[in-house]
N, C-alpha and C positions, 0 to 999 in steps of 0.2 A: 469640647471638651480640652481638659485644661494640662496642664504640667505633670500633675500631681498622677492624676487619672491617666496619663500617658504611660506614665512610670507603673500605675499598677495593673496595667493592662500588658505590658512587656514584662513583668514579674512572675502573671498568674500563669501567660501562652508560652514561654522559653520552653521548651525542654530541658530536663534536667541534665547536666554532661559531669564528668568526671574534671572533681576540681572546679565546677562553674558555681556559684553561689548568686541566684538572681539578685537584683536590688534596685536602690535607687543612684543616682551620681554621687561616686565621693565629694565630700563638705554637703549636698542636700540633708535637709534637714527634716524630718518628718516633722508637723506640728500640732498632728493630734499623738493621744494614747487614752486607753479606757480609763484611766486616772484624771486628763485633765474634761474629758466630756463628763464627766459629772455636772459642768456647770451651765447654766442656758446659754449663755452666751455662747460657748466654744462650743455647745451642740449645734447652735444655730449654725454657726461658718463654719461648721463641717458640713450640715446638709447644702448651705448656700454655695459650695466649691461641688456639689452633686447638684446645683440648681434645684433644690426641693427645702429650700429655705421657708416657704410658705405652709411647712407640714411641719414646720417646729413645734407648735403647740399639740399639734395629734402626739408626735413622738413622746412627748414629755406627761401627756394627761395618762398617754400608756404606758408609760413607765419607763421607756425606751431611753437610756442614758447609761454614759459610764460604763461597767463593768457587766452588764448584764446585755449593751449592743454587741456583742461575738455567736450570742443566743439567735440571732434571728435569721430568719430563715424567709424566704422569697413567699409563702401563703402569709406569713407577719407584716410583711410590705404590702400586700396587696390588701390585706385588712386597714394599713394605715391611710392606703391611697396612694402608695407608688403607682407610677405609670407601668404599665408591662415593661417598653422598651427602656426603662431606667432600671428596672429590678438588678440586671446584671451589674450596674455600676456600682452600687450599693452593697452585693453581697462581696465585690473584689476589694472597696473598702475597707469593709467590716472583716473580712480577709488579712488587709493591711494591718487591722488593729491587733489580728491574733500571733503577729510576728514579736510585737513588744516595743519598749518604748526605745530600745536602742536603733541608732537608723542604720539603716542597710547597707550591705557594700557592693561593690565589684567585684567581677574576680580576683583573684590573685595573682598577681606578676608572672606566678609560674604555671599557671592555669592554661591547659591547651589550647589553643585558640581555634574559631571556627574555619578558618582557610590561611594558606600560607599567606605571605607577604609577600607582593612582587619584587622579583629582586630586578637591579638595575640591568640586569642582562637580560630580562625577559622584555623590559621595556624596551632597550634598547633595542632591540631584534626588531619588535612594534614598528617603531619608528623609521629603520633599516626600511621595515617589508614598504611602508608610506613614502618614501623617498628614495629609495630604488627596486620596485618593486619584483619579481621576479620576468612578468613582462610590463615592458612600460604601460603608463598608466593612456590612455587617448584622448588628446586634450580637444577633439573637436568632441567629444560628449558634452565635457563640461559648458565650452563654446556654442556650439552650434544645436543639439538637441534638446527635443521639446523641456520642460521647466524641470517638471516631475521628474524625469530620468536625470539630465543633466545635476538636478541637487542633491539629492542622491548619491550619486556617484561620488559629488566633488566632496562632499561630508564624511563619505567614509576615506577620503584620502587626506580628507584634513585629520579626523582623529587617531588615523594610524601616525601619522606623522608627529602628532603631539603625543606617541605612548599611552593611548588612552583603550587598555583592549579589549576589557567591556564594552566601555560604549561601542568601540568598531565592530564587536561580533553582534547587539543589537543593530547595527547600523547596515551591517552587511544582511541581517532577514530583513530589514527595510529597504535595501536593494533591489532583493530578491522577489518581494511584492512587486515593486512598482513594472519593474523588468517585464513580470507577469500580466500581471491588471492591464496597464497603461495604454502597451498595445490590442488587447485584446476587447477594452473598451471603445477604442477610438476604430476596430474593423467592426465591430457592434455597430458602432454608429454608423459606420461607411454602408454595410448592410441593409441599415433600416432605411436612412438617407438616398441611397440610392443605386440599392439593387431592387428585387422583382420580389415580388409578395411571397413565394416561398423563402429568398434570403433571409428576408424582414422575419419571419415569422420562427427561422432558425436561431434569429440572434436572440430575440424576447424570447423563447425558451431558452437556451443557452443561460441567460442573466436570470431569468425567472423561475427556472424548473428546477431547479434542486439546490443541494445546499454547497455554499459557496465557502467550501472551505481552498487550503491553496492546493492540493492535490487535485480538488475537484479543477481547478481555475487552469490547471497546468495539462490535465489528462484528457478531461471530458469539453469543456468551455471551448479552449483552444485549438486541442487536435481533434477533435471529433466532431464540434458543431460547428466552430466558425469556418476552421480552415477547409475542409469542402466544399463549401460556399464562397469564398472567395476565391478557389482555384478556379473553380466551376466558373464564375463569372468575370475572372480578369479577359480573358481573350478578346470579350464582347469590349471591354473600354469606359464602362458606365462607372465603375469604383472609381474614387479618389487616390486610392491609396492601395492597389493594385499588387505594388510591390512587397507589401507586408508578410503575405502567403507565403514567398520563396524563402524565408527569414526561416519560417517554422516547417515548413513540409519540401517535400521534393519528391517525383515521382520516379520509384526504383524500376529496372531492368523490364520487371511483369507489368510496370503502369499503372501500380498500386501506390497512393502517397507514403510516405514514410519519414518518421521522424530527421529534421537537419541536427549537425551537430553541436548547434546552437540551441536548439528546444531538448536534445539529451541535455546540455549544461543547465538549461531550468532547471529540468525533471532534477539533475543530481543535487541542487542546490536547495530546493523544495525539500527533498527528501532529507537533506540533513537540518533544514532548517525546521522541519515538523521532528524529528527524531532526537535533535540538540535543544532546541526550544520549545516549540510550541506543544511535544506529548511526553520529554523526557526532561528528567532531573537537572541544572543544571551544576557544572562540574566546579568543586570546591575553589580549584585552583583553575583562575583563568587563563593560566599559562596553556594549559593544557591545549586549548585554542588555536593557537599560533599555527599550528600543519595547517590544520582547517584552513584558516584565513587564506595562508600562502598558496594552499592549493585550489583555491575557489578562485581568489585575485586571480592567478595564473589563469583560467581557463574563461574568467570574464574579460578579462582584459585581449585574449588574442582572440576570440570571437567578438569582442567589439572594433579591435580594427578591422574586421573582415567584412564588414557591414560597410 
């Protein structure tokens, strides 16, 4: 798809807004009009931009040129031999011809924008969150923890320090995923390789027996399927990393397994991720997310320091 086609798609798909007139970038000269497409050469050029130059003679023979082009329908395109997956692009190009010869314009300067511009104060607050978070960064995570976790954790810090609010929001989502999935995969592998047949079956059932949504990872795979097996086998000493279990669950006074504060923090982070990014609409103003970033970073750093 060339530049012209991209702008056609944008113009046709952007919703109407008060004061907003979709169109081509300022200074962009729309090269075709119904008048110019009366000639064979320009018609061929128009079709070539749609990757249909080989159908020029068919269009000419059927009389589809110039003033008649806006009458084209999808049925006509099928009769002309235009492939089904290209008919939409042709119809958009035809719609652009109906707009007339004048080059379209961008929104007027006074037209409302889709989202408020990030203020210097918001960017400064984001940078301060990266440089001096409410709970200090845990240096050993970036220096000594497994690579996937260390990378995502350090990347979040860098983006915050650079004042990149939107990127930091999505990076927090990535960090949440790796903090849940990486330990779960390590525990599953440990159970399969060093546990008994019951543990191996439970691990395989956890990974291949259900939908792998983030909520399923933290609430079912980790909490209900892997943890009981790790805790059961830990006293025997066969697992390589039996201590992983203690990070997620602990026995309560009644002897039943209960989630640790760290697991509860991960659950809250996953819920935020699902409600805010996974299943919710992204806020028009990214500054709205700064309190969320601060709250979750405080909890993450506090619990990582305790591990």
